[in-house]
C-alpha positions in Angstrom: 74.2 -15.3 71.2 74.4 -18.7 69.7 73.6 -19.4 66.0 73.0 -22.9 64.5 74.3 -23.1 61.0 72.8 -25.8 58.7 73.9 -27.1 55.4 71.4 -29.7 54.3 72.0 -32.2 51.4 69.7 -34.7 49.9 70.9 -37.4 52.3 73.0 -35.4 54.8 72.9 -32.6 57.2 76.0 -30.7 58.4 75.8 -28.3 61.3 77.8 -25.9 63.4 76.8 -24.2 66.6 78.6 -20.9 66.8 78.8 -18.6 69.8 78.8 -15.1 68.3 80.5 -13.7 71.4 84.0 -14.3 70.1 82.7 -16.1 67.0 83.7 -19.5 68.3 82.4 -22.9 67.0 81.3 -24.7 70.2 80.1 -27.9 68.4 79.8 -29.3 64.9 78.8 -32.5 63.2 77.1 -34.3 60.3 74.2 -36.6 59.9 75.0 -38.9 57.0 73.0 -41.5 55.0 69.7 -40.0 56.0 66.9 -42.2 54.6 69.3 -45.1 54.2 70.8 -46.5 57.4 72.1 -43.4 59.3 75.5 -42.4 60.7 75.9 -39.5 63.1 79.1 -37.6 64.1 79.2 -34.9 66.8 82.4 -33.0 67.6 83.2 -30.9 70.6 86.7 -29.6 71.7 88.4 -32.0 69.2 86.5 -35.0 70.5 84.3 -36.9 68.1 81.2 -38.8 69.2 80.0 -41.3 66.6 77.1 -43.6 66.3 75.0 -45.5 63.8 71.3 -44.4 64.2 68.3 -44.7 62.0 67.4 -41.3 60.5 64.6 -41.9 58.0 64.3 -38.2 57.2 65.7 -34.8 58.0 63.4 -34.2 60.9 64.8 -37.4 62.6 68.3 -36.1 61.8 67.5 -32.8 63.6 66.3 -34.8 66.6 69.8 -36.3 66.8 71.4 -32.8 66.6 69.1 -31.6 69.4 70.0 -34.6 71.6 73.8 -34.2 71.0 73.7 -30.5 71.8 71.7 -30.8 75.0 72.6 -34.3 76.4 75.4 -36.7 77.0 79.2 -36.2 76.8 79.0 -33.8 73.9 76.5 -31.5 75.6 77.2 -27.8 75.0 73.9 -26.1 76.0 71.3 -26.8 78.6 68.3 -26.0 76.6 67.3 -25.3 72.9 66.2 -21.8 73.9 69.9 -20.9 74.0 69.9 -21.1 70.2 68.9 -17.7 69.0 68.4 -18.5 65.3 69.2 -20.9 62.5 71.1 -20.0 59.4 70.7 -22.1 56.3 73.2 -22.4 53.4 71.0 -22.0 50.4 72.5 -22.6 47.0 70.3 -21.0 44.4 68.5 -17.7 44.9 68.5 -16.6 41.3 68.3 -12.9 40.6 65.6 -12.5 43.2 68.0 -12.5 46.2 71.1 -10.3 46.2 71.5 -10.7 50.0 70.6 -12.9 52.9 67.0 -12.8 54.1 64.8 -14.0 57.0 62.9 -17.1 55.8 59.2 -16.6 55.3 56.6 -18.5 53.4 57.3 -16.3 50.4 61.1 -17.1 50.6 60.4 -20.8 50.8 58.2 -20.6 47.7 61.0 -18.7 45.8 63.5 -21.4 46.8 61.1 -24.0 45.5 60.6 -22.0 42.3 64.4 -22.1 41.7 64.7 -25.8 42.3 64.8 -26.6 38.6 68.1 -24.7 38.4 69.5 -26.5 41.5 67.7 -29.9 41.7 70.3 -31.4 44.0 70.5 -28.5 46.4 67.3 -26.4 46.8 64.9 -29.3 47.6 67.4 -30.3 50.3 67.4 -26.8 51.7 63.6 -26.9 51.9 63.8 -30.2 53.8 66.3 -28.6 56.2 64.1 -25.6 56.8 61.0 -27.8 57.4 62.9 -30.2 59.6 64.3 -27.2 61.7 60.8 -25.9 62.1 59.5 -29.3 63.2 62.4 -29.8 65.7 62.9 -26.2 67.1 59.4 -24.8 66.7 58.0 -22.0 64.6 59.1 -19.2 66.9 62.9 -19.5 66.2 63.9 -17.2 63.4 65.6 -18.8 60.3 67.7 -17.1 57.7 68.6 -18.1 54.2 72.1 -17.2 53.0 72.4 -17.7 49.2 75.5 -18.9 47.3 74.4 -16.9 44.3 73.8 -13.6 46.2 77.3 -12.2 46.1 77.5 -12.6 42.3 74.4 -10.5 41.7 76.6 -7.4 41.1 77.6 -8.8 37.7 76.7 -6.7 34.7 74.5 -8.0 31.9 77.5 -8.2 29.6 79.0 -10.8 32.0 75.9 -12.8 33.0 74.0 -13.1 29.6 74.8 -15.6 26.9 74.3 -15.3 23.1 71.0 -17.1 23.2 67.7 -15.6 22.1 66.9 -13.0 24.8 63.4 -14.5 25.3 64.9 -17.5 27.1 66.4 -15.1 29.7 63.0 -13.4 30.0 61.0 -16.6 30.1 63.2 -19.0 32.1 65.9 -16.9 33.7 68.7 -18.5 31.6 71.8 -16.6 32.5 75.0 -16.9 34.6 74.3 -16.9 38.3 77.6 -18.1 39.8 78.1 -20.2 43.0 80.4 -20.5 46.0 79.5 -16.8 46.6 79.6 -17.1 50.3 83.2 -18.3 50.1 84.3 -15.8 47.5 82.7 -13.1 49.7 84.5 -14.2 52.8 88.0 -14.5 51.3 87.7 -11.3 49.2 86.7 -9.3 52.2 89.6 -10.7 54.2 91.9 -9.9 51.3 90.8 -6.3 51.2 91.6 -6.1 54.9 95.1 -7.4 54.2 95.5 -4.9 51.4 94.6 -2.1 53.8 91.4 -1.3 52.0 88.6 -2.9 54.1 85.8 -1.3 52.1 87.2 -2.8 48.9 87.4 0.5 47.0 90.2 0.6 44.5 90.9 -3.2 44.6 91.1 -5.7 41.8 91.1 -9.3 43.1 90.7 -12.8 41.6 89.6 -15.3 44.1 90.2 -19.0 43.4 87.8 -21.4 45.3 89.5 -24.7 44.4 88.0 -28.0 45.7 86.1 -30.9 44.2 83.8 -28.2 42.9 85.7 -25.1 41.9 85.1 -21.6 40.7 86.9 -18.3 40.2 85.5 -14.8 40.7 86.8 -11.4 39.4 86.1 -8.8 42.1 86.5 -5.0 41.6 85.9 -2.5 44.4 84.6 -5.4 46.5 81.9 -6.4 43.9 81.8 -9.3 41.6 82.1 -8.5 37.9 82.4 -12.0 36.6 82.6 -15.6 37.8 83.2 -19.0 36.1 80.1 -21.0 37.2 77.0 -20.3 35.2 73.3 -21.3 35.3 74.5 -24.3 37.3 77.7 -25.3 39.0 78.7 -27.3 35.9 80.2 -24.3 34.0 83.8 -23.1 34.3 86.9 -25.3 34.3 87.7 -28.9 34.9 86.6 -30.1 38.4 86.5 -33.4 40.3 83.7 -35.0 38.4 82.3 -32.0 36.4 83.4 -31.2 32.8 83.4 -27.5 33.0 82.7 -25.4 29.9 82.6 -27.4 26.6 81.3 -26.8 23.1 77.5 -27.1 23.5 77.4 -29.1 20.2 79.5 -31.7 21.9 76.6 -32.3 24.2 74.0 -32.9 21.5 76.5 -34.9 19.4 77.2 -37.4 22.3 73.5 -37.6 23.1 72.7 -38.5 19.5 75.5 -41.1 19.3 74.8 -42.7 22.6 71.0 -42.3 22.7 71.2 -40.5 26.0 68.3 -38.7 27.6 68.9 -35.2 29.0 69.1 -36.7 32.5 71.7 -39.3 31.4 73.8 -36.6 29.6 73.6 -34.4 32.7 74.9 -37.3 34.8 77.8 -37.8 32.4 78.8 -34.2 32.6 78.3 -33.7 36.4 79.3 -37.1 37.8 81.6 -38.9 35.3 83.7 -36.1 33.8 86.3 -33.8 35.0 89.4 -35.1 36.7 87.7 -38.5 37.1 86.7 -38.7 33.4 90.1 -37.7 32.0 92.3 -39.6 34.4 90.2 -42.7 34.8 91.7 -42.9 38.3 89.7 -40.7 40.7 88.1 -37.4 41.3 90.2 -36.8 44.4 93.1 -34.5 43.9 95.3 -36.5 46.3 94.7 -39.7 44.2 95.6 -37.8 41.0 98.8 -36.5 42.5 99.8 -40.0 43.7 99.0 -41.5 40.3 101.2 -38.8 38.6 104.1 -39.8 41.0 103.7 -43.3 39.6 104.0 -42.1 36.0 100.3 -42.3 35.1 100.1 -40.1 32.0 96.3 -39.6 32.0 96.4 -38.4 35.6 99.1 -35.9 34.5 96.9 -34.9 31.6 94.0 -34.2 33.9 96.2 -32.2 36.2 97.7 -30.2 33.3 94.3 -29.5 31.8 92.9 -28.1 35.0 96.0 -25.9 35.5 95.8 -24.6 32.0 92.1 -23.8 32.2 92.5 -22.0 35.6 95.4 -20.0 34.2 93.3 -18.9 31.2 90.6 -17.6 33.5 93.0 -15.7 35.7 94.5 -14.0 32.7 91.0 -13.2 31.3 89.9 -11.8 34.6 93.0 -9.7 35.0 92.1 -8.2 31.6 88.5 -7.7 32.6 89.5 -6.0 35.9 92.0 -3.7 34.1 94.9 -5.1 36.1 95.4 -7.2 39.3 96.2 -6.3 42.8 95.8 -9.6 44.5 95.2 -13.3 43.8 93.6 -15.5 46.5 93.6 -19.3 46.9 91.0 -21.0 49.1 89.0 -24.2 49.8 90.4 -27.7 50.1 92.7 -27.8 47.1 93.5 -24.1 47.1 94.5 -24.1 50.7 96.5 -27.3 50.7 97.9 -28.0 47.2 101.2 -26.0 47.1 102.3 -27.7 43.9 99.3 -26.4 42.0 99.7 -22.9 43.5 103.4 -22.8 42.5 102.6 -23.9 38.9 100.0 -21.2 38.5 101.9 -18.4 40.1 105.1 -19.1 38.2 103.2 -19.0 34.9 101.8 -15.6 35.9 105.3 -14.1 36.1 104.4 -11.9 33.1 102.1 -10.0 35.5 105.0 -9.3 37.7 104.0 -11.9 40.3 106.8 -13.5 42.3 106.4 -16.6 44.4 107.9 -17.0 47.9 108.6 -20.8 47.5 109.1 -21.3 51.2 105.9 -19.5 52.3 104.0 -21.4 49.7 104.7 -24.7 51.5 102.1 -23.7 54.2 98.9 -25.7 54.2 95.5 -24.6 55.5 96.6 -21.4 57.2 96.4 -17.8 56.2 99.6 -16.9 54.4 101.0 -14.5 51.9 102.9 -16.5 49.4 104.2 -13.7 47.2 107.5 -11.9 47.7 107.7 -8.3 49.0 108.6 -7.1 45.6 105.8 -8.9 43.8 103.7 -6.6 41.6 100.6 -8.7 42.6 100.1 -9.9 46.2 99.1 -13.6 46.5 97.4 -15.0 49.5 96.2 -18.3 50.8 93.1 -17.5 52.9 91.1 -20.4 54.5 87.4 -19.9 53.8 84.8 -19.9 56.5 81.3 -20.0 54.9 79.7 -21.1 58.2 80.9 -17.9 59.9 79.5 -15.8 57.1 76.1 -17.5 57.5 76.2 -17.0 61.2 77.2 -13.3 60.9 74.4 -12.7 58.4 71.9 -14.5 60.6 72.9 -12.5 63.7 72.7 -9.2 61.7 69.2 -9.9 60.4 67.7 -11.1 63.7 69.3 -8.2 65.5 
């Protein structure tokens, strides 16, 4: 069985074709600059096939995917009928979806209804679903896998804020959490490594660290708290996102600068975080290089992020009633050994001990704590596409 996994953005479309017999990715690629000028990359067996091609919309992008999969040097299937189903990464499912679902008209409407909470992501998902239907036909089953679903086990004390309860009732204002597919994958793998595959009796903090970052506190295999909130803006310092700040700072700046809500939203989402503090870049590698050259603001941005992550880990250890394992994943979590070392060494009060040599590994599954560490620490590469493919297979089977 072959599953096509889709992650649609407003002007991009990433895809992977996964053969579920062995769970092997047979092809992957990305359609970029959709609606602008169009750039297409298709990868098979380590070879990349690239071309500039006009893709005025997502339907045109899907046509390029179809051609790449079935024709030319990068061909991996003879006919589209070999694709059994399509799985879509869907960012916001609110409180309505606590698991993946087969996409129906009702599901599409629900995704549209939640678009105000994820204006950059949910409309793009709808475009992806509609383009997939146009390209592959109405008979192929499609599945929505929600980033928010894994976090729906949070109790009210964790997901509600101290606002009038009516805003929760009327508008669904609450903590939803994001990166759930990633947190789900790495926490399940961590439970296996702990010898408790069903998750019972485990207390884990998972750290998804990338340009967008979040932590989750997971007890007995279920999320009890997470750092992102109503939107992916909440939590700690990220590439261009501010993370949590005093709400009055928002209204204060808006008044002083004369910003509209949209302008203030852009400041907090696109001009803040590591970029806003350092003035250098949102990219972790650029920040590290600037630090090496003695850039004090780059170091300040780095130190602020480390401090904030450390606070959340400590808070979650308290909320969990202790800690059995700490997991690092995603681009920074899997590759930034300096950040991991700083965090683990400052958590020595929990009895954590770092294996400095093991910690030098990048992008591979590794235990980076010593055998006598009171808390086990792992680097586990995430695989959100595989989770989407597995859920899709399970639902259509």
